N, C-alpha and C positions, 0 to 999 in steps of 0.2 A: 595130281588132285590137290586142290587147295584145302578143301574141308569136306567133312562127311558127318551127317547126323544120322543116327540110327535109333528108331523108336523113341524119339524125344517127346516128352510130355511135360507140361507145366501147369500146375494148379496154383491159383492165387492163394497166398498165405493169409486168408481172411477168416478161416474157420467154417466157411460155407461150401467149400469144395468146388468152386467154379473153375472149370478146366479151360485154360486159354489155348493150350496146344495138346493134341491127342495123337500120340504115336507117329510123329513126323519123321519121314526118311528123306534125306536130301544129300546129293553130291554136287559139288561145285568145282569146276576146273579153273585154273589160272586164266585170266583174260576174258572171262565171260562177262556179258552185260545182261542182267536179269531184272525183270520187273516182277513184283509181287502185288497182286490185286485181290480185292475181296471187299465185302461190305464191312462197315464199322463193327468191331467185335469179332471179326473172322480169325484174328490171331496174327495179323501182319506185324504189328509193333512188337508183340511178344517174341515172334520169330527173329526179328532184327535184334532185339535185346540179347537174345541167346547167341546169335551169330556174332554179335559185337562184344561178347564176354561181359555184358553189363549185368546179367543175372544168370544164375545156374538153373538148369532144368530140374524138375522134380524127379525125373527118371530118364533113362536112355544114355547114349554115349555120344560125345562130341569130339571129333578129331580135327585139329586145325594146324596146318603146316607140320604134320607128323606128330604133334603132341596130343595126348589125351587130356582134354581140358579139365575134366572132372577130377583129375589127379593133381592138378596144380594148386599150390597155395594161393591165397588171395593176392599176395605180393607178386608172385610169378605171373599170375593171370593178368595183373595190371601191366606188367612189363611187356608181355606178349601183345596185349591190346594197344598200348601206347606206341609200340614199334611197328605194328603191322596193320592197324585198322584206323581208317579215317571216318569221321562222321559228318554228315550234312543234315541239318534239321530244317523244318518248315519255317521256323521263326528266327533263323540266323544265329541268335544267341551271341552276338558280338558285344564286347565290352565297350560301353559308350565313352569311357574316358580315354580309350586308346585309339590311335589312328588305324587306318586300314592295314598298313604294313606291320604295325605293332601287334594288332590282333592276330595276324598270321604268324609272326615270329614267336609270340608267346607260347604257342603250342609246342614248337620245337624246343624251346628253352626249358619249359616245364618238364618235358619228357626226359631231359637230361642228356639228350643226344647232341645238342649244339650249344656252343657258347652264345651269349646274346648277340655279339658281333656277327658270328656266322649265321645265326638264325635270321638276323635282319637281311643279310646278303641273300640268303635262300628265299626269304619272304619277298624281297624286291623282284627276284627272278619270277616267282610264281604270280605276283601281282601283274607283271608284264605279260605272262602267259594268258592271264585272264583279260588282257586288254585294258588294264586299269592303271597304267603307269602314271598318268596325269592325276589320278585320284588317290595315290598312295598315302599322301599326308592328310587326307580328309578324315574326319571323324564319322562314325556311322550315321549320325543325324544329318550329315551333309551328302549322303549317298542315297540313290534311289533303291527301291526294293530289289530290283534286278542286280544292281551293283553290289549291294550287301550280300546277296546270295553268291555272287562270284567271289567275293572276299571269303565267304564261308567255305567255298570249294577249295580255294587256295590254302586256307587253314587246314583243311582235311588232308592236303597233299604234303604238308611241310615235312613230315617224317617219312615220306616216300613209301606209303603203306602198300601192302599186298592187296588190300581190299578196301573199298569205300562203300559205306552203308548210308543210304539217303532215305530219310523218312519224310514223304510228301515234300520234296525239295522245291516244287513249283506251285504248291498249294495256294500261296499268296500272290502269285505273279500273273500278269496279263499274258495274252497269247504270244505277243512279240518277245517278251522276256523269257517265257517258257521255251520258245524255240532257241533262243540264245543259250540257255542252260543246257538244253538237249544237244545242241551242236558241240558245246564244250565237253559234255560227257562222252559223246560218240568219238570225238577226236582224241580225247585222253585214252579211251579204251583201245582205239585202233593204233595209236602211236606209242603206247607204253604197254606194260603187262598188268596194269591195274584191273582188278575185277571190280565191277560195279553191281550192286544189288539195290534196287530202288523200289520202295513201297509207295504205291500211288493209287489214287482214285481216278486219275486222268487217263482216259483211253489213248490219247495221242502220245503221252509219255510211255505207256505200256507198249504201244505199237512200234515205238522207236527202238525197243530192246530186241535182241536176237533170241531171247528165251523168256517165255512168259509163264509164270506160276500163278495159279488161282487158288485162293484159300476159302474155306467155308467151315464154320464151327470148329476152328482149331485144327483143321486137316488140310492137306494139299489134295485138291480134287482134280487138278489138271496141271500138266507140266509139258509145255510144247516148246520145241526148238525150231526157230524160224530161219529162213535164209539170211545170210549176213548182209549188212549194209556196206555201201562203198565208203571209201575214205573221205572224211570231211576236211574242208579247208578252213583256215581262219584262226587256228590255235597253233602256236609254235611247238615244235618238238621238245619234249622233256628228255633228260637222260634216262635210259632204262634202269629198272631196279637192279641193284648190285647184289642184294642178299635178301634173306627172308627174316627169320627171327633175330639174327645177329645185328641187322641194321647196316648202316653205311660206314660206320667208323668215324 
């Protein structure tokens, strides 16, 4: 088991007592690909923030890779997050002054796991996996929206995380680029042990996942596991993960 949430609740610290999550229970195994859907305000982003160790729940217990997260110091929580969780956002959040390969490399270097030279080598490999070798030296403004999102996925992979969290990763893309991103996600999931959790409003994106979670009013109201999909072509194999919290060395 990769992670387990038990009776997780989260109340916004605004003084008005708005509950974003209410007694959420969730277990996720290694290698799953999961969609989280629901109307705006249903709790999708709050759940991702807790899964990503970006915010602490108001109550409940969260176990990730065998560690009780609520017992960790902020520094230790940051270490676990940086080593084991990758993030992909709707708006890419690439640094405009850095090239594609530098944007990817920076994440590995900041985490303290790779020297700048090794981070660049790893970034070039991942840019190649994304089919962007010829665009590696381009700046974000020179890339299409779909290309920027592929760079963001490469950035999420730089530290070889156990889990990738994606918040509306195709929200700004057309159908052709959405399909490219889904193909990459499915291939990464099937050829490596990365767990993918995707919050989305897009029914096609949700339908591409083998497990679908639906949220409403801060609760999980449905959790369905669907038949697996076949292996996708077009993305080169990555090396499998060598370790969990300890990282690659």
